[in-house]
ROKOLVEX-760249 format. One line per field, with one value per residue (C-alpha): x, y negated, z negated; residue in one letter; residue number from 0. Coordinates in pm, whole numbers, plus 50000, padded with zeros to 5 digits. Layout:
xx <- X,...;
yy <- Y,...;
zz <- Z,...;
torvex <- a,...;
torlum <- NUM,...;
END
This chain:
xx <- 21407,21082,20850,20970,21341,21250,21069,21353,21597,21394,21358,21732,21815,21590,21745,22097,21997,21848,22163,22390,22179,22173,22549,22601,22375,22541,22888,22789,22648,22916,23190,22947,22874,23242,23334,23075,23167,23466,23250,23197,22883,22921,22573,22273,22063,22310,22292,21912,21897,22087,21865,21561,21695,21735,21391,21227,21381,21396,21116,20853,20550,20460,20515,20424,20726,20574,20526,20887,21012,20806,20960,21306,21253,21120,21407,21667,21546,21499,21861,21964,21865,21639,21281,21153,21306,21085,20957,20592,20420,20197,19889,20062,20186,19836,19709,20001,19917,19552,19640,19870,19597,19344,19073,18953,18652,18426,18143,18305,18286,18564,18573,18767,18773,18502,18549,18619,18900,18737,18411,18442,18239,18165,18361,18195,18055,18182,17923,17737,17908,17725,17744,17576,17311,17229,17175,17500,17537,17814,17839,17692,17867,17941,17863,17872,17982,17777,17669,18024,18080,18376,18419,18783,18907,19171,19062,19258,19078,18735,18807,18926,18585,18393,18583,18523,18484,18265,17909,17929,17707,17781,17544,17651,17473,17502,17389,17248,17260,17022,16740,16864,16825,17029,16988,17095,17214,17267,17520,17640,18012,18153,18476,18545,18759,18907,18830,19178,19068,18792,18711,18475,18444,18520,18394,18552,18573,18867,18892,18989,19130,19248,19471,19502,19742,19888,19735,19660,19311,19435,19525,19178,19015,19242,19150,18778,18815,19027,18784,18486,18646,18739,18379,18260,18484,18763,18998,19270,19324,19441,19585,19584,19861,19850,19873,19941,20206,20285,20240,20327,20592,20451,20108,20242,20448,20130,19962,20268,20265,19914,20033,20388,20536,20781,21074,21216,20976,21213,21524,21663,22010,22083,22386,22591,22513,22281,22044,21686,21480,21106,20991,20668,20579,20444,20094,19942,20001,19799,19810,19604,19714,19812,19864,19980,19911,20162,20243,20487,20302,20325,20583,20748,20536,20370,20713,20792,20487,20541,20914,20853,20590,20819,21131,20941,20785,20437,20272,20307,20370,20184,20191,20466,20794,20727,20828,21152,21147,21373,21394,21230,21128,21074,20876,21000,20779,20934,20836,20599,20404,20583,20787,21042,21013,21358,21489,21651,21735,21743,21529,21603,21380,21433,21683,21890,21770,21795,21524,21566,21544,21531,21190,21060,21026,20704,20711,20460,20493,20185,20093,19767,19688,19862,19535,19412,19721,19612,19246,19121,18910,18947,18661,18715,18689,18973,19194,19459,19658,19366,19264,19617,19614,19294,19451,19757,19533,19342,19673,19770,19449,19561;
yy <- 75095,75290,75297,75643,75541,75217,75404,75655,75369,75212,75546,75616,75273,75321,75659,75512,75236,75488,75701,75397,75272,75624,75655,75319,75414,75752,75598,75349,75631,75898,75726,75705,76077,76165,75963,76150,76490,76529,76529,76855,76892,77007,77159,77265,76993,76723,76830,76860,76504,76374,76574,76428,76073,76127,76280,76016,75728,75870,76124,75964,76070,76114,76463,76652,76696,76989,77181,77105,77236,77556,77615,77555,77813,78064,78002,78027,78371,78497,78404,78719,78906,79171,79178,79316,79041,78733,78425,78383,78059,78084,78135,78399,78582,78586,78751,78997,79098,79132,79363,79571,79607,79715,79513,79155,78945,78857,78993,79300,79199,79232,78936,78869,78626,78689,78748,78379,78379,78097,78208,78410,78729,79015,79323,79540,79514,79771,80034,79935,79594,79274,79157,79470,79468,79104,79183,79084,79292,79385,79124,78838,78511,78301,77935,77782,77872,77695,77443,77369,77409,77649,77603,77534,77684,77952,78300,78252,77923,78075,78385,78167,77995,78323,78484,78379,78492,78787,78671,78351,78296,78199,78125,78228,78076,78337,78363,78704,78750,79047,78838,78505,78353,78160,78308,78186,78482,78434,78674,78729,78808,79112,79311,79486,79798,79855,80193,80337,80704,80862,81232,81492,81865,81981,82297,82613,82476,82253,81951,81626,81337,81008,80768,80420,80274,80330,80060,80069,80207,80485,80753,80750,80756,81045,81247,81187,81307,81609,81722,81679,81883,82154,82170,82202,82506,82384,82661,82422,82047,81804,81476,81206,80947,80807,80425,80413,80140,80248,80069,80133,80398,80498,80560,80786,80969,81037,81181,81391,81526,81664,81854,81973,82231,82113,81935,81617,81392,81112,80933,80584,80430,80058,79864,79979,80343,80373,80663,80686,81002,81073,81428,81624,81847,82202,82105,82043,82184,82250,82620,82625,82564,82199,82000,81639,81418,81139,80904,80626,80387,80611,80422,80378,80543,80758,80889,80956,81183,81350,81396,81555,81793,81890,81939,82149,82352,82330,82196,82154,81809,81748,81450,81208,81099,80849,80481,80514,80276,80410,80098,79995,79639,79460,79138,78860,78564,78220,77956,77768,78083,78142,78461,78651,79011,79169,79498,79651,80010,80288,80596,80958,81263,81556,81716,81396,81266,80888,80830,80454,80376,80753,80867,81213,81458,81664,82043,82038,81744,81624,81282,81108,81035,80708,80525,80601,80501,80144,80218,80139,80454,80767,81007,81345,81535,81317,81319,81564,81530,81618,81899,82042,81998,82205,82472,82484,82509,82804,82979,82927,83099,83424;
zz <- 62843,62828,62525,62411,62408,62230,61950,61919,61883,61603,61422,61455,61321,61020,60946,60966,60724,60485,60497,60443,60153,60007,60033,59871,59581,59539,59554,59287,59068,59106,58900,58608,58633,58670,58363,58159,58301,58071,57758,57570,57363,57004,56988,57193,57030,57135,57498,57489,57351,57656,57891,57715,57762,58137,58178,57962,58155,58509,58561,58785,58576,58211,58068,57754,57528,57335,57660,57751,57416,57444,57788,57642,57367,57617,57858,57582,57473,57829,57899,57715,58030,57874,58010,57678,57462,57471,57291,57187,57097,56789,57009,57220,56912,56762,57080,57073,56715,56810,57098,56877,56618,56877,56703,56700,56602,56892,57105,57264,57629,57888,58128,58445,58738,58998,59368,59438,59179,58980,58820,58500,58513,58277,58383,58118,57766,57515,57430,57111,57096,56992,57353,57487,57215,57289,57657,57832,58148,58389,58666,58462,58551,58244,58306,57957,57605,57337,57599,57717,58091,58139,58514,58593,58266,58255,58146,57821,57745,57805,57597,57309,57307,57325,57036,56677,56317,56226,56144,56348,56652,57010,57298,57649,57947,58221,58580,58669,59045,59044,58896,59037,58690,58436,58088,57746,57539,57165,57013,56656,56657,56478,56441,56771,56785,57128,57279,57336,57340,57547,57570,57714,57763,58115,58280,58139,57783,57871,57647,57822,57616,57767,57569,57726,57466,57119,56898,56525,56595,56825,56570,56410,56754,56857,56548,56605,56965,56870,56599,56829,57108,56858,56730,57090,57129,57352,57462,57572,57599,57866,57732,58001,57952,58303,58320,57945,57889,57531,57200,56838,56766,56428,56585,56860,56594,56392,56700,56787,56431,56492,56800,56726,56494,56231,56395,56544,56735,56836,56713,56768,56767,56718,56843,56542,56613,56313,56376,56251,56297,56290,56218,56239,55945,55933,55813,56157,56503,56816,56894,57213,57573,57620,57942,57954,58257,58336,58621,58709,58476,58169,57963,57624,57351,57620,57711,57345,57323,57661,57589,57249,57389,57676,57461,57204,57491,57341,57656,58033,58181,58509,58747,58852,58697,58419,58409,58213,57917,57645,57430,57102,57014,56684,56635,56410,56320,56277,56021,56255,56348,56677,56715,56916,57027,57036,57171,56864,56959,57217,57163,57251,57296,57054,57294,57302,57639,57692,57949,58008,58382,58438,58315,58237,58525,58499,58486,58773,59011,59200,59337,59406,59772,59867,59932,59578,59380,59306,59237,58888,58881,59094,59155,58994,59323,59465,59156,59275,58953,58726,58960,58932,58552,58535,58757,58529,58224,58370,58437,58073,57964,58125;
torvex <- m,n,k,r,d,y,l,l,g,i,i,t,g,v,l,v,c,v,v,i,i,g,v,l,k,i,n,n,y,v,p,e,m,l,d,a,a,d,k,e,y,d,s,l,l,e,k,l,a,d,i,d,k,v,l,d,s,k,y,y,e,d,f,d,e,d,t,l,l,e,a,a,y,k,g,y,v,s,g,i,g,d,p,y,t,s,y,f,s,k,e,q,f,d,l,f,l,e,d,s,a,g,s,y,e,g,i,g,v,v,v,t,f,g,e,n,g,e,d,i,e,v,l,s,p,f,a,g,s,p,g,e,k,a,g,v,r,q,g,d,r,i,l,k,v,d,g,l,d,i,s,g,m,t,l,e,e,a,v,k,l,i,k,g,p,k,g,s,s,v,v,l,s,v,y,r,k,k,d,d,k,i,l,d,v,s,i,v,r,d,v,i,n,m,e,t,v,t,y,e,m,l,e,g,n,i,g,y,l,n,i,s,g,f,q,e,v,t,y,d,q,f,m,e,a,l,k,s,l,e,k,q,g,q,e,g,m,i,i,d,l,r,n,n,p,g,g,l,v,y,i,v,a,q,i,a,d,e,l,l,k,e,g,l,i,v,y,t,e,d,k,d,g,k,r,e,e,i,f,s,d,e,k,h,q,f,n,k,p,l,v,v,l,v,n,e,y,s,a,s,a,s,e,i,l,a,g,a,i,k,d,h,e,v,g,t,i,v,g,e,k,t,f,g,k,g,l,v,q,g,s,y,q,l,e,d,g,s,a,i,k,v,t,i,a,k,y,f,t,p,s,g,n,y,i,h,k,i,g,i,v,p,d,v,e,v,q,l,p,e,e,l,k,n,q,f,k,v,d,r,d,q,d,t,q,l,i,k,a,i,e,v,m,k,e,l,y,k;
torlum <- 0,1,2,3,4,5,6,7,8,9,10,11,12,13,14,15,16,17,18,19,20,21,22,23,24,25,26,27,28,29,30,31,32,33,34,35,36,37,38,39,40,41,42,43,44,45,46,47,48,49,50,51,52,53,54,55,56,57,58,59,60,61,62,63,64,65,66,67,68,69,70,71,72,73,74,75,76,77,78,79,80,81,82,83,84,85,86,87,88,89,90,91,92,93,94,95,96,97,98,99,100,101,102,103,104,105,106,107,108,109,110,111,112,113,114,115,116,117,118,119,120,121,122,123,124,125,126,127,128,129,130,131,132,133,134,135,136,137,138,139,140,141,142,143,144,145,146,147,148,149,150,151,152,153,154,155,156,157,158,159,160,161,162,163,164,165,166,167,168,169,170,171,172,173,174,175,176,177,178,179,180,181,182,183,184,185,186,187,188,189,190,191,192,193,194,195,196,197,198,199,200,201,202,203,204,205,206,207,208,209,210,211,212,213,214,215,216,217,218,219,220,221,222,223,224,225,226,227,228,229,230,231,232,233,234,235,236,237,238,239,240,241,242,243,244,245,246,247,248,249,250,251,252,253,254,255,256,257,258,259,260,261,262,263,264,265,266,267,268,269,270,271,272,273,274,275,276,277,278,279,280,281,282,283,284,285,286,287,288,289,290,291,292,293,294,295,296,297,298,299,300,301,302,303,304,305,306,307,308,309,310,311,312,313,314,315,316,317,318,319,320,321,322,323,324,325,326,327,328,329,330,331,332,333,334,335,336,337,338,339,340,341,342,343,344,345,346,347,348,349,350,351,352,353,354,355,356,357,358,359,360,361,362,363,364,365,366,367,368,369,370,371,372,373,374,375,376,377,378,379,380,381,382,383,384,385,386,387,388,389,390,391,392,393,394,395,396,397;
END
């Protein structure tokens, strides 16, 4: 027998022993499992208690029970099968409320992971924010927060350290590649309002207004933009809702009320068929040419606005078919500060269209070049959708 055959024989023998031992153990264990298999649990808690006993006695490492419970709550709610119905821990719900409000207390700096996927870098400071005023610059790599090394932290953990109450101070130690220096920047935190609306006057007295989301601050920002464009003498307005994932229904309804004549903006129906309607009044309306830009990422509240404008025939929709989210959610906080977000109703455009998983088809369809679709920012001379919107606007002038 050569050396190779000898080794193969040993290996085969070991495997056979392992299999035999495994079978013996399984055979000894199966009757116990079968005996228990006839039991029916009276409650979820009773079954979870048994699961906990097995994990506690058999799992090969220590584990955090609180983390396990949070995962159980999340899994229980997700079992309903609706991607928009979900469980939030207290911390997650606080962040959700902050995002919905569109304001928070901090330094007004957007951070992200750097090129290596580990370092936390400044994407951009908000104009006029405490961070910008203190000297934080785009591309600064944040090394420490109040002397604490943040390397290895998640983005959420680092942001939690950077944020804080209005009037409090924080020191960021940043590396600035351009100067090859590490700087300590002291910043006094303040209330930061997210910039959800930007605007400018385009050539030909065409007002351009971009809405990135419908938060609590958005209506006031929209009105400021609208009044400014009117003072500058706009002859028509383009509202850009591309990549806008939606937000608060009552905020988008307020904005729609400023644009539409008296009539229905949107209505909802719950599982019992109860219908609730939101109307615009006759006090405000936009009487100049109006074009609305949408794409496949324009969703929810964006589709409410685009659908109302289209159904009332007060503007022209340009771009790509929208996302198709025709559902409304409500948030309900639990006693420990956690919460669940629940889909509570379907919504319909004024003409009765249920656009869920269907979307809104533009009046004028035009796509971006394929290579530009995933770019964060597209140059104006390559933005085929905006170029078409301007062409449509000029036709409306005639």
